[in-house]
MMTF fields as JSON, N, C-alpha, C and O atoms, coordinates in Angstrom:
{
  "mmtfVersion": "1.0.0",
  "mmtfProducer": "UNKNOWN",
  "numBonds": 519,
  "numAtoms": 520,
  "numGroups": 130,
  "numChains": 1,
  "numModels": 1,
  "chainsPerModel": [1],
  "groupsPerChain": [130],
  "chainIdList": ["A"],
  "bondAtomList": [4, 2, 8, 6, 12, 10, 16, 14, 20, 18, 24, 22, 28, 26, 32, 30, 36, 34, 40, 38, 44, 42, 48, 46, 52, 50, 56, 54, 60, 58, 64, 62, 68, 66, 72, 70, 76, 74, 80, 78, 84, 82, 88, 86, 92, 90, 96, 94, 100, 98, 104, 102, 108, 106, 112, 110, 116, 114, 120, 118, 124, 122, 128, 126, 132, 130, 136, 134, 140, 138, 144, 142, 148, 146, 152, 150, 156, 154, 160, 158, 164, 162, 168, 166, 172, 170, 176, 174, 180, 178, 184, 182, 188, 186, 192, 190, 196, 194, 200, 198, 204, 202, 208, 206, 212, 210, 216, 214, 220, 218, 224, 222, 228, 226, 232, 230, 236, 234, 240, 238, 244, 242, 248, 246, 252, 250, 256, 254, 260, 258, 264, 262, 268, 266, 272, 270, 276, 274, 280, 278, 284, 282, 288, 286, 292, 290, 296, 294, 300, 298, 304, 302, 308, 306, 312, 310, 316, 314, 320, 318, 324, 322, 328, 326, 332, 330, 336, 334, 340, 338, 344, 342, 348, 346, 352, 350, 356, 354, 360, 358, 364, 362, 368, 366, 372, 370, 376, 374, 380, 378, 384, 382, 388, 386, 392, 390, 396, 394, 400, 398, 404, 402, 408, 406, 412, 410, 416, 414, 420, 418, 424, 422, 428, 426, 432, 430, 436, 434, 440, 438, 444, 442, 448, 446, 452, 450, 456, 454, 460, 458, 464, 462, 468, 466, 472, 470, 476, 474, 480, 478, 484, 482, 488, 486, 492, 490, 496, 494, 500, 498, 504, 502, 508, 506, 512, 510, 516, 514],
  "bondOrderList": [1, 1, 1, 1, 1, 1, 1, 1, 1, 1, 1, 1, 1, 1, 1, 1, 1, 1, 1, 1, 1, 1, 1, 1, 1, 1, 1, 1, 1, 1, 1, 1, 1, 1, 1, 1, 1, 1, 1, 1, 1, 1, 1, 1, 1, 1, 1, 1, 1, 1, 1, 1, 1, 1, 1, 1, 1, 1, 1, 1, 1, 1, 1, 1, 1, 1, 1, 1, 1, 1, 1, 1, 1, 1, 1, 1, 1, 1, 1, 1, 1, 1, 1, 1, 1, 1, 1, 1, 1, 1, 1, 1, 1, 1, 1, 1, 1, 1, 1, 1, 1, 1, 1, 1, 1, 1, 1, 1, 1, 1, 1, 1, 1, 1, 1, 1, 1, 1, 1, 1, 1, 1, 1, 1, 1, 1, 1, 1, 1],
  "groupList": [{"groupName": "MET", "atomNameList": ["N", "CA", "C", "O"], "elementList": ["N", "C", "C", "O"], "formalChargeList": [0, 0, 0, 0], "bondAtomList": [1, 0, 2, 1, 3, 2], "bondOrderList": [1, 1, 2], "singleLetterCode": "M", "chemCompType": "L-PEPTIDE LINKING"}, {"groupName": "HIS", "atomNameList": ["N", "CA", "C", "O"], "elementList": ["N", "C", "C", "O"], "formalChargeList": [0, 0, 0, 0], "bondAtomList": [1, 0, 2, 1, 3, 2], "bondOrderList": [1, 1, 2], "singleLetterCode": "H", "chemCompType": "L-PEPTIDE LINKING"}, {"groupName": "ALA", "atomNameList": ["N", "CA", "C", "O"], "elementList": ["N", "C", "C", "O"], "formalChargeList": [0, 0, 0, 0], "bondAtomList": [1, 0, 2, 1, 3, 2], "bondOrderList": [1, 1, 2], "singleLetterCode": "A", "chemCompType": "L-PEPTIDE LINKING"}, {"groupName": "THR", "atomNameList": ["N", "CA", "C", "O"], "elementList": ["N", "C", "C", "O"], "formalChargeList": [0, 0, 0, 0], "bondAtomList": [1, 0, 2, 1, 3, 2], "bondOrderList": [1, 1, 2], "singleLetterCode": "T", "chemCompType": "L-PEPTIDE LINKING"}, {"groupName": "ARG", "atomNameList": ["N", "CA", "C", "O"], "elementList": ["N", "C", "C", "O"], "formalChargeList": [0, 0, 0, 0], "bondAtomList": [1, 0, 2, 1, 3, 2], "bondOrderList": [1, 1, 2], "singleLetterCode": "R", "chemCompType": "L-PEPTIDE LINKING"}, {"groupName": "SER", "atomNameList": ["N", "CA", "C", "O"], "elementList": ["N", "C", "C", "O"], "formalChargeList": [0, 0, 0, 0], "bondAtomList": [1, 0, 2, 1, 3, 2], "bondOrderList": [1, 1, 2], "singleLetterCode": "S", "chemCompType": "L-PEPTIDE LINKING"}, {"groupName": "GLU", "atomNameList": ["N", "CA", "C", "O"], "elementList": ["N", "C", "C", "O"], "formalChargeList": [0, 0, 0, 0], "bondAtomList": [1, 0, 2, 1, 3, 2], "bondOrderList": [1, 1, 2], "singleLetterCode": "E", "chemCompType": "L-PEPTIDE LINKING"}, {"groupName": "GLY", "atomNameList": ["N", "CA", "C", "O"], "elementList": ["N", "C", "C", "O"], "formalChargeList": [0, 0, 0, 0], "bondAtomList": [1, 0, 2, 1, 3, 2], "bondOrderList": [1, 1, 2], "singleLetterCode": "G", "chemCompType": "PEPTIDE LINKING"}, {"groupName": "LEU", "atomNameList": ["N", "CA", "C", "O"], "elementList": ["N", "C", "C", "O"], "formalChargeList": [0, 0, 0, 0], "bondAtomList": [1, 0, 2, 1, 3, 2], "bondOrderList": [1, 1, 2], "singleLetterCode": "L", "chemCompType": "L-PEPTIDE LINKING"}, {"groupName": "VAL", "atomNameList": ["N", "CA", "C", "O"], "elementList": ["N", "C", "C", "O"], "formalChargeList": [0, 0, 0, 0], "bondAtomList": [1, 0, 2, 1, 3, 2], "bondOrderList": [1, 1, 2], "singleLetterCode": "V", "chemCompType": "L-PEPTIDE LINKING"}, {"groupName": "PRO", "atomNameList": ["N", "CA", "C", "O"], "elementList": ["N", "C", "C", "O"], "formalChargeList": [0, 0, 0, 0], "bondAtomList": [1, 0, 2, 1, 3, 2], "bondOrderList": [1, 1, 2], "singleLetterCode": "P", "chemCompType": "L-PEPTIDE LINKING"}, {"groupName": "ILE", "atomNameList": ["N", "CA", "C", "O"], "elementList": ["N", "C", "C", "O"], "formalChargeList": [0, 0, 0, 0], "bondAtomList": [1, 0, 2, 1, 3, 2], "bondOrderList": [1, 1, 2], "singleLetterCode": "I", "chemCompType": "L-PEPTIDE LINKING"}, {"groupName": "ASP", "atomNameList": ["N", "CA", "C", "O"], "elementList": ["N", "C", "C", "O"], "formalChargeList": [0, 0, 0, 0], "bondAtomList": [1, 0, 2, 1, 3, 2], "bondOrderList": [1, 1, 2], "singleLetterCode": "D", "chemCompType": "L-PEPTIDE LINKING"}, {"groupName": "GLN", "atomNameList": ["N", "CA", "C", "O"], "elementList": ["N", "C", "C", "O"], "formalChargeList": [0, 0, 0, 0], "bondAtomList": [1, 0, 2, 1, 3, 2], "bondOrderList": [1, 1, 2], "singleLetterCode": "Q", "chemCompType": "L-PEPTIDE LINKING"}, {"groupName": "ASN", "atomNameList": ["N", "CA", "C", "O"], "elementList": ["N", "C", "C", "O"], "formalChargeList": [0, 0, 0, 0], "bondAtomList": [1, 0, 2, 1, 3, 2], "bondOrderList": [1, 1, 2], "singleLetterCode": "N", "chemCompType": "L-PEPTIDE LINKING"}, {"groupName": "PHE", "atomNameList": ["N", "CA", "C", "O"], "elementList": ["N", "C", "C", "O"], "formalChargeList": [0, 0, 0, 0], "bondAtomList": [1, 0, 2, 1, 3, 2], "bondOrderList": [1, 1, 2], "singleLetterCode": "F", "chemCompType": "L-PEPTIDE LINKING"}],
  "groupTypeList": [0, 1, 2, 3, 4, 5, 6, 1, 7, 7, 2, 3, 5, 3, 8, 9, 2, 2, 8, 8, 10, 2, 11, 9, 9, 8, 3, 7, 8, 9, 9, 12, 7, 3, 2, 13, 2, 4, 2, 13, 13, 4, 9, 14, 7, 11, 2, 13, 7, 2, 9, 4, 2, 7, 7, 12, 5, 8, 2, 7, 2, 4, 9, 7, 5, 7, 1, 3, 1, 7, 12, 10, 9, 9, 3, 2, 4, 2, 15, 8, 2, 13, 13, 12, 9, 6, 7, 5, 9, 5, 8, 12, 12, 7, 5, 8, 13, 9, 6, 9, 3, 6, 3, 9, 10, 3, 9, 15, 8, 7, 8, 11, 7, 11, 12, 3, 8, 10, 9, 4, 7, 6, 2, 5, 9, 6, 8, 11, 11, 4],
  "groupIdList": [1, 2, 3, 4, 5, 6, 7, 8, 9, 10, 11, 12, 13, 14, 15, 16, 17, 18, 19, 20, 21, 22, 23, 24, 25, 26, 27, 28, 29, 30, 31, 32, 33, 34, 35, 36, 37, 38, 39, 40, 41, 42, 43, 44, 45, 46, 47, 48, 49, 50, 51, 52, 53, 54, 55, 56, 57, 58, 59, 60, 61, 62, 63, 64, 65, 66, 67, 68, 69, 70, 71, 72, 73, 74, 75, 76, 77, 78, 79, 80, 81, 82, 83, 84, 85, 86, 87, 88, 89, 90, 91, 92, 93, 94, 95, 96, 97, 98, 99, 100, 101, 102, 103, 104, 105, 106, 107, 108, 109, 110, 111, 112, 113, 114, 115, 116, 117, 118, 119, 120, 121, 122, 123, 124, 125, 126, 127, 128, 129, 130],
  "secStructList": [7, 7, 7, 7, 2, 2, 2, 2, 2, 2, 2, 2, 2, 2, 2, 2, 2, 6, 6, 2, 2, 2, 2, 2, 2, 2, 2, 2, 2, 6, 6, 2, 2, 2, 2, 2, 2, 2, 6, 6, 6, 6, 2, 2, 2, 2, 2, 2, 2, 2, 2, 2, 2, 2, 2, 2, 2, 2, 2, 2, 2, 2, 2, 1, 6, 6, 7, 1, 7, 7, 7, 1, 6, 6, 2, 2, 2, 2, 2, 2, 2, 2, 2, 1, 7, 3, 3, 3, 3, 7, 7, 5, 6, 6, 3, 3, 7, 3, 3, 3, 3, 7, 3, 3, 3, 7, 1, 1, 1, 4, 4, 4, 6, 7, 7, 3, 3, 3, 7, 7, 3, 3, 7, 7, 3, 3, 7, 7, 7, 7],
  "xCoordList": [123.78, 124.754, 124.86, 123.864, 126.4, 126.281, 126.421, 127.313, 125.598, 125.545, 127.295, 128.046, 127.31, 128.9, 128.63, 127.591, 129.938, 130.313, 129.368, 128.409, 129.495, 129.052, 127.163, 126.331, 126.911, 125.596, 125.223, 124.257, 126.118, 125.772, 125.689, 124.634, 126.468, 126.761, 125.241, 124.624, 125.15, 123.858, 122.753, 122.347, 122.59, 121.651, 121.235, 120.344, 122.764, 123.221, 122.797, 122.195, 123.344, 123.412, 121.873, 121.498, 121.019, 119.399, 118.883, 118.155, 119.298, 118.732, 119.026, 118.369, 120.238, 120.78, 119.746, 118.811, 119.679, 119.102, 117.164, 116.474, 116.967, 115.744, 115.227, 114.134, 116.637, 116.279, 116.556, 116.29, 117.087, 118.117, 116.82, 117.279, 115.817, 115.175, 114.494, 114.176, 114.175, 113.229, 114.387, 113.976, 115.91, 117.229, 116.998, 116.808, 116.917, 116.783, 115.815, 116.079, 114.365, 113.124, 113.386, 113.395, 113.659, 114.05, 115.304, 114.99, 116.532, 117.492, 116.762, 116.702, 115.97, 115.406, 113.924, 113.782, 113.072, 112.801, 113.26, 112.639, 114.605, 115.075, 116.121, 116.584, 116.823, 116.913, 116.259, 116.327, 115.578, 114.656, 113.516, 113.137, 112.987, 111.875, 112.744, 112.335, 113.764, 114.92, 114.628, 114.193, 114.912, 114.99, 113.662, 113.72, 112.856, 111.4, 110.99, 110.44, 111.3, 110.959, 111.804, 111.484, 112.674, 113.85, 113.219, 113.568, 112.323, 112.221, 110.462, 109.799, 110.317, 109.108, 109.11, 108.3, 110.276, 110.282, 110.977, 111.667, 111.357, 111.12, 110.636, 110.995, 109.224, 108.579, 107.264, 106.219, 107.497, 106.783, 107.276, 106.681, 108.529, 109.279, 109.305, 109.194, 109.451, 108.632, 107.642, 107.502, 106.48, 105.093, 104.501, 103.792, 105.444, 105.643, 106.155, 105.862, 106.795, 107.686, 107.537, 108.115, 106.226, 105.246, 104.383, 104.526, 103.74, 102.037, 102.673, 102.037, 104.183, 104.738, 104.748, 103.918, 105.412, 105.864, 104.383, 104.134, 103.532, 102.482, 101.612, 101.277, 101.232, 101.197, 102.617, 102.275, 103.453, 104.447, 103.619, 103.219, 103.515, 103.487, 101.639, 101.037, 101.605, 100.227, 100.628, 100.554, 101.446, 102.101, 102.599, 102.214, 104.173, 104.61, 103.825, 104.031, 103.182, 102.627, 101.412, 101.002, 100.761, 100.505, 100.945, 100.193, 102.262, 103.674, 103.815, 103.786, 103.99, 104.659, 103.499, 102.572, 104.386, 103.306, 101.998, 102.395, 101.05, 100.38, 99.749, 98.742, 99.917, 99.029, 98.26, 98.62, 96.997, 96.456, 96.877, 97.149, 96.773, 97.822, 98.325, 98.17, 99.017, 100.227, 99.021, 97.92, 99.179, 98.615, 99.477, 100.582, 98.88, 99.792, 99.494, 100.012, 98.434, 97.988, 99.831, 100.493, 100.224, 101.654, 102.185, 102.817, 102.514, 103.567, 103.906, 105.115, 103.221, 103.264, 103.506, 104.199, 102.861, 103.4, 105.137, 105.94, 105.299, 106.621, 107.643, 108.513, 107.105, 108.343, 108.864, 110.022, 107.072, 107.083, 108.449, 109.645, 107.836, 109.018, 110.619, 111.538, 110.449, 111.794, 112.699, 113.822, 111.752, 112.032, 112.558, 113.308, 111.682, 112.266, 110.584, 110.047, 109.96, 109.467, 107.378, 106.619, 107.148, 105.749, 104.636, 105.028, 103.594, 102.844, 101.466, 101.11, 100.833, 99.037, 99.116, 99.735, 97.994, 98.591, 96.745, 96.251, 96.168, 95.025, 94.251, 94.39, 93.865, 92.763, 91.319, 90.334, 91.391, 89.471, 89.24, 90.094, 88.092, 88.046, 88.492, 88.052, 89.599, 90.54, 91.768, 92.97, 91.542, 93.183, 94.298, 94.192, 94.818, 95.989, 96.608, 96.869, 96.605, 96.623, 97.832, 98.039, 98.27, 100.166, 100.222, 100.209, 100.31, 100.834, 101.367, 101.076, 102.473, 103.813, 104.073, 104.242, 104.003, 104.219, 105.752, 106.272, 106.307, 107.402, 107.169, 106.165, 108.535, 108.639, 110.405, 111.46, 110.095, 111.731, 112.312, 111.609, 113.303, 113.641, 114.515, 115.52, 113.891, 114.135, 115.802, 115.945, 116.618, 117.886, 117.468, 117.213, 117.234, 116.936, 115.394, 114.727, 115.112, 113.195, 112.953, 112.166, 113.687, 113.679, 114.49, 114.343, 115.009, 115.36, 113.693, 113.867, 112.386, 111.188, 110.214, 109.074, 110.961, 110.063, 109.526, 108.482, 109.958, 109.246, 110.683, 111.636, 110.477, 111.511, 111.12, 111.888, 110.145, 110.352, 108.438, 107.49, 108.633, 108.37, 107.609, 108.287, 106.02, 105.639, 105.805, 105.586, 106.159, 105.952, 104.569, 103.43, 105.061, 103.695, 103.781, 103.684, 104.001, 103.542, 102.759, 102.221, 102.688, 101.092, 101.043, 101.23, 100.692, 100.836, 99.399, 98.584, 98.985, 97.786, 98.147, 98.84, 97.498, 97.643, 96.467, 96.445, 95.511, 94.078, 94.822, 95.683, 94.141, 95.429, 93.694, 92.507, 94.528, 93.856, 93.476, 93.523, 93.172, 93.426, 92.497, 91.377, 93.058, 92.669, 92.783, 92.343],
  "yCoordList": [143.966, 143.378, 142.21, 141.489, 141.6, 140.32, 139.951, 140.518, 138.985, 139.176, 138.435, 137.623, 139.071, 139.305, 137.34, 136.68, 136.98, 135.529, 135.64, 134.87, 136.846, 136.195, 136.363, 135.947, 137.068, 136.464, 135.405, 134.779, 134.927, 133.017, 132.583, 132.325, 132.52, 131.875, 131.843, 130.951, 133.264, 133.693, 132.3, 131.26, 132.881, 132.398, 130.07, 129.224, 130.282, 128.922, 128.339, 127.306, 129.405, 128.786, 128.76, 127.716, 129.75, 129.614, 128.871, 128.564, 128.159, 127.083, 125.677, 124.675, 125.71, 124.343, 124.743, 123.944, 125.635, 125.743, 125.014, 124.187, 125.862, 125.641, 124.367, 123.973, 123.576, 121.663, 121.228, 120.041, 121.355, 120.678, 119.897, 118.78, 119.925, 119.66, 118.587, 117.557, 118.447, 118.155, 116.58, 115.426, 117.041, 115.719, 115.296, 114.087, 116.26, 115.001, 114.098, 112.895, 114.641, 113.645, 112.551, 111.436, 112.735, 111.62, 111.018, 109.833, 111.007, 110.067, 109.178, 107.98, 109.995, 109.818, 108.193, 107.106, 108.874, 107.952, 106.454, 105.392, 106.812, 105.381, 105.196, 104.211, 105.262, 104.797, 103.942, 102.783, 105.381, 104.272, 103.319, 102.429, 103.844, 102.834, 101.583, 100.776, 101.105, 99.751, 99.13, 97.983, 100.152, 99.818, 99.01, 97.847, 99.433, 98.805, 98.122, 97.578, 97.886, 97.157, 95.325, 94.148, 95.875, 94.399, 94.415, 93.473, 95.514, 94.956, 94.068, 93.601, 94.347, 93.321, 92.271, 91.387, 92.126, 90.534, 90.435, 89.448, 90.825, 89.997, 89.515, 88.615, 90.316, 89.843, 89.206, 89.047, 88.921, 88.308, 86.583, 85.506, 86.984, 85.121, 85.133, 84.043, 86.391, 85.248, 85.002, 83.909, 85.737, 85.376, 83.844, 83.032, 84.094, 82.399, 80.893, 79.711, 81.393, 80.977, 80.026, 79.005, 81.061, 81.327, 79.887, 78.718, 80.264, 79.703, 77.78, 76.75, 78.027, 76.209, 76.021, 75.174, 76.539, 76.1, 75.275, 74.174, 76.559, 75.608, 74.459, 73.677, 74.38, 73.629, 72.193, 71.062, 72.389, 71.556, 70.596, 69.434, 71.984, 71.29, 70.001, 69.184, 70.518, 69.272, 68.199, 67.544, 67.826, 67.068, 65.939, 64.868, 67.368, 66.541, 65.896, 64.733, 66.478, 65.316, 64.589, 63.934, 64.625, 63.241, 62.094, 61.119, 62.009, 61.326, 60.376, 59.199, 61.725, 61.073, 60.968, 61.695, 59.066, 58.894, 59.625, 60.679, 59.348, 60.377, 61.321, 61.596, 62.137, 63.352, 63.199, 62.415, 63.89, 63.814, 65.079, 65.076, 65.634, 67.254, 68.424, 68.555, 69.515, 69.822, 71.448, 71.235, 72.586, 73.979, 74.099, 73.557, 75.052, 76.084, 77.399, 78.37, 77.504, 78.797, 79.564, 80.353, 78.304, 78.509, 78.159, 79.182, 77.213, 77.199, 78.156, 78.378, 78.959, 80.258, 81.304, 82.04, 81.788, 82.593, 82.665, 83.598, 80.412, 80.774, 81.609, 82.47, 80.994, 81.149, 82.485, 82.882, 83.497, 85.088, 85.333, 85.492, 85.296, 85.111, 85.275, 86.085, 84.375, 83.505, 84.532, 84.794, 85.403, 86.171, 87.455, 88.184, 87.51, 88.855, 89.705, 90.272, 89.864, 90.337, 90.8, 90.034, 91.719, 91.894, 90.824, 90.548, 90.499, 89.863, 89.398, 89.441, 89.015, 88.438, 86.829, 86.389, 86.306, 84.631, 84.19, 84.281, 83.796, 83.95, 81.63, 80.817, 81.746, 80.169, 80.471, 80.454, 80.748, 81.112, 80.135, 80.041, 79.299, 78.428, 77.212, 76.624, 76.862, 75.656, 77.14, 76.898, 77.705, 79.109, 79.252, 79.595, 79.095, 79.806, 81.369, 81.401, 82.276, 83.335, 84.423, 84.818, 84.561, 85.502, 86.662, 86.796, 87.751, 89.217, 89.519, 89.333, 90.179, 90.308, 92.536, 93.169, 92.755, 94.537, 94.654, 93.983, 96.227, 96.473, 97.703, 98.076, 98.789, 99.762, 99.873, 99.548, 100.382, 100.193, 102.042, 102.887, 102.276, 103.599, 104.329, 103.804, 105.6, 106.307, 107.338, 108.273, 107.143, 108.047, 109.047, 109.898, 109.332, 110.908, 110.772, 111.699, 110.02, 110.708, 111.406, 112.341, 110.871, 111.683, 113.214, 114.023, 113.519, 115.188, 115.898, 117.033, 115.481, 116.105, 115.481, 115.316, 114.942, 114.497, 113.456, 113.364, 112.361, 111.309, 110.234, 110.066, 109.659, 109.058, 107.271, 106.641, 106.921, 105.64, 105.112, 105.863, 103.871, 103.79, 102.327, 101.35, 102.458, 100.694, 99.433, 99.295, 98.818, 97.483, 96.398, 96.563, 95.528, 94.281, 93.306, 93.318, 92.109, 90.687, 90.317, 90.606, 89.135, 88.444, 86.876, 86.79, 85.707, 84.45, 83.903, 84.792, 82.841, 82.131, 80.855, 80.767, 79.574, 78.374, 77.462, 77.363, 76.815, 75.954, 74.668, 73.919, 74.701, 73.422, 72.102, 72.266, 70.945, 69.788, 68.889, 67.829, 68.701, 68.19, 66.869, 67.056, 65.67, 64.646, 63.678, 62.529],
  "zCoordList": [73.596, 75.004, 75.23, 75.188, 75.601, 75.913, 77.3, 77.931, 77.968, 79.371, 79.773, 79.232, 80.705, 81.744, 82.225, 82.243, 82.517, 83.115, 84.04, 83.998, 85.272, 86.443, 86.271, 87.077, 85.017, 85.093, 84.579, 85.016, 83.29, 83.912, 85.172, 85.752, 85.492, 86.788, 87.988, 88.57, 87.905, 88.922, 88.31, 88.828, 87.111, 86.65, 86.579, 86.659, 86.371, 86.585, 87.989, 88.281, 88.792, 90.384, 90.888, 91.422, 90.768, 89.923, 90.102, 91.046, 88.737, 88.361, 88.969, 88.687, 89.96, 90.327, 91.747, 91.769, 92.779, 93.547, 93.253, 93.849, 92.086, 91.731, 91.916, 92.32, 91.388, 90.9, 91.74, 91.549, 92.978, 93.87, 94.643, 94.879, 95.009, 95.935, 94.658, 95.253, 93.248, 92.686, 92.496, 92.377, 92.523, 92.921, 93.79, 93.921, 94.836, 95.962, 95.927, 95.947, 95.859, 95.645, 94.861, 95.382, 93.365, 92.605, 93.086, 92.972, 93.555, 94.396, 94.965, 94.69, 96.092, 97.261, 96.794, 97.353, 95.476, 95.3, 94.771, 94.729, 94.387, 93.5, 94.723, 94.148, 95.779, 95.986, 97.641, 98.05, 98.279, 98.908, 98.816, 99.577, 97.439, 97.081, 96.978, 97.813, 96.3, 96.251, 97.104, 97.002, 98.84, 99.863, 100.107, 100.506, 99.943, 99.485, 99.661, 100.619, 98.058, 97.297, 97.842, 97.676, 98.351, 98.712, 100.522, 101.233, 101.118, 102.249, 102.504, 103.43, 100.299, 100.604, 100.057, 100.337, 98.918, 98.463, 99.742, 99.484, 101.205, 102.742, 103.453, 104.213, 103.269, 104.076, 103.551, 104.182, 102.446, 101.524, 101.374, 101.332, 101.331, 101.393, 103.494, 104.054, 104.333, 105.647, 105.853, 106.403, 105.591, 104.836, 104.796, 105.39, 103.488, 102.917, 103.783, 103.6, 104.503, 105.263, 106.637, 107.008, 107.343, 108.286, 107.591, 107.949, 106.821, 105.766, 105.909, 106.133, 105.652, 105.205, 106.773, 107.106, 107.783, 108.9, 109.42, 109.911, 108.98, 109.646, 109.42, 110.31, 108.101, 107.424, 107.214, 106.87, 107.368, 107.784, 108.962, 108.89, 110.492, 111.523, 111.557, 112.255, 110.622, 110.282, 110.549, 111.589, 108.779, 108.269, 109.558, 110.028, 109.864, 111.226, 112.433, 112.778, 112.87, 113.561, 113.423, 114.381, 112.307, 111.753, 111.444, 111.44, 111.126, 111.088, 112.415, 112.774, 112.892, 114.583, 116.033, 116.388, 116.888, 117.016, 118.164, 118.662, 118.46, 119.509, 118.956, 119.608, 117.776, 117.656, 116.682, 115.804, 116.551, 115.605, 114.2, 112.999, 114.858, 114.465, 114.986, 116.2, 114.259, 115.077, 115.176, 114.669, 115.639, 115.67, 114.622, 114.622, 113.345, 112.457, 112.833, 112.281, 114.026, 114.157, 114.355, 113.682, 116.462, 117.055, 116.086, 115.827, 115.031, 114.826, 113.841, 113.902, 112.766, 112.61, 112.934, 112.23, 114.437, 115.017, 115.502, 115.53, 116.038, 116.566, 115.029, 114.9, 114.433, 112.708, 112.657, 112.535, 112.852, 112.766, 114.04, 113.8, 115.249, 116.398, 115.622, 115.744, 115.004, 114.824, 114.28, 114.713, 112.722, 112.79, 112.905, 112.255, 114.339, 114.962, 114.171, 115.122, 113.237, 113.097, 113.574, 114.168, 113.234, 113.885, 112.596, 111.463, 113.037, 112.236, 112.721, 113.898, 111.849, 112.816, 111.871, 110.902, 112.929, 111.73, 112.198, 113.322, 111.118, 111.546, 110.813, 109.9, 111.529, 110.932, 110.557, 111.296, 109.262, 109.154, 108.12, 107.238, 108.08, 106.931, 106.36, 105.373, 107.256, 106.86, 106.239, 106.133, 106.105, 105.567, 106.58, 107.758, 106.257, 107.624, 106.339, 105.136, 107.305, 107.075, 107.865, 109.013, 106.908, 107.777, 106.991, 105.767, 108.213, 107.15, 108.155, 109.336, 107.48, 108.103, 107.65, 106.608, 108.509, 108.738, 109.564, 110.455, 108.547, 108.651, 108.344, 107.737, 108.938, 108.472, 108.017, 108.563, 106.991, 106.543, 106.42, 105.866, 106.876, 107.417, 105.952, 105.475, 105.412, 104.747, 104.556, 105.344, 103.797, 103.636, 103.279, 104.131, 101.842, 101.382, 101.019, 100.559, 101.175, 101.747, 103.187, 103.331, 104.19, 105.525, 105.205, 106.121, 104.465, 104.195, 103.576, 103.131, 103.5, 103.312, 103.835, 103.401, 105.319, 106.3, 106.249, 106.894, 105.546, 105.317, 105.628, 104.867, 106.878, 107.925, 107.243, 106.517, 107.591, 107.126, 105.627, 105.402, 105.119, 104.079, 104.982, 105.3, 105.297, 105.312, 104.274, 103.071, 105.025, 104.305, 104.322, 104.759, 103.815, 103.839, 103.249, 102.022, 103.988, 103.038, 103.694, 104.762, 102.448, 103.103, 102.012, 100.799, 103.105, 102.128, 102.346, 102.593, 102.315, 102.879, 102.256, 101.242, 103.101, 102.192, 102.911, 104.137, 102.091, 102.314, 102.971, 102.509, 104.259, 104.959, 105.0, 105.281, 104.556, 104.851, 105.729, 105.106, 106.662, 108.009, 107.399, 106.923, 107.476, 107.496, 108.956, 108.97]
}
C-alpha cells in the first residue's frame, strides 16, 4: 500500500510544527546572541574608557598649576554618565575599578519569554600617585 500525497503532506506539516520551536530558539541564539556579543564589546570599551579617563585625570592634574592630583573616581563616574550607562566605580588599594552593566532587548528569544539579556563589562588600572 502506498501513502497518498495528502498523507505525506500531513507528516511534513507535523515535522515542521515540531521543529519550529527549535528553529526559533536557534535563530534567537544566533541573532540575539550576536547582539549580546556586540553589546559586550561596547560595555567593555566604555569601562576601559572610564578607567583611562580616571587615570588621565591624575596625570593632567599634576601638569596643571596648583593641583597635586585629580579625582579618578569622579572623573570615571562622569565618563560613565556621558556614555549614559549604569556602572560602578571604586578605588581600592590604588586600583581603579569600573564595572558597567546593561541589558540588551531580544528579538527572537522574546517569543519564548526571554525579553532581555544581561551584559557586564569591567576594567581596572593600577594608579601610581606621586
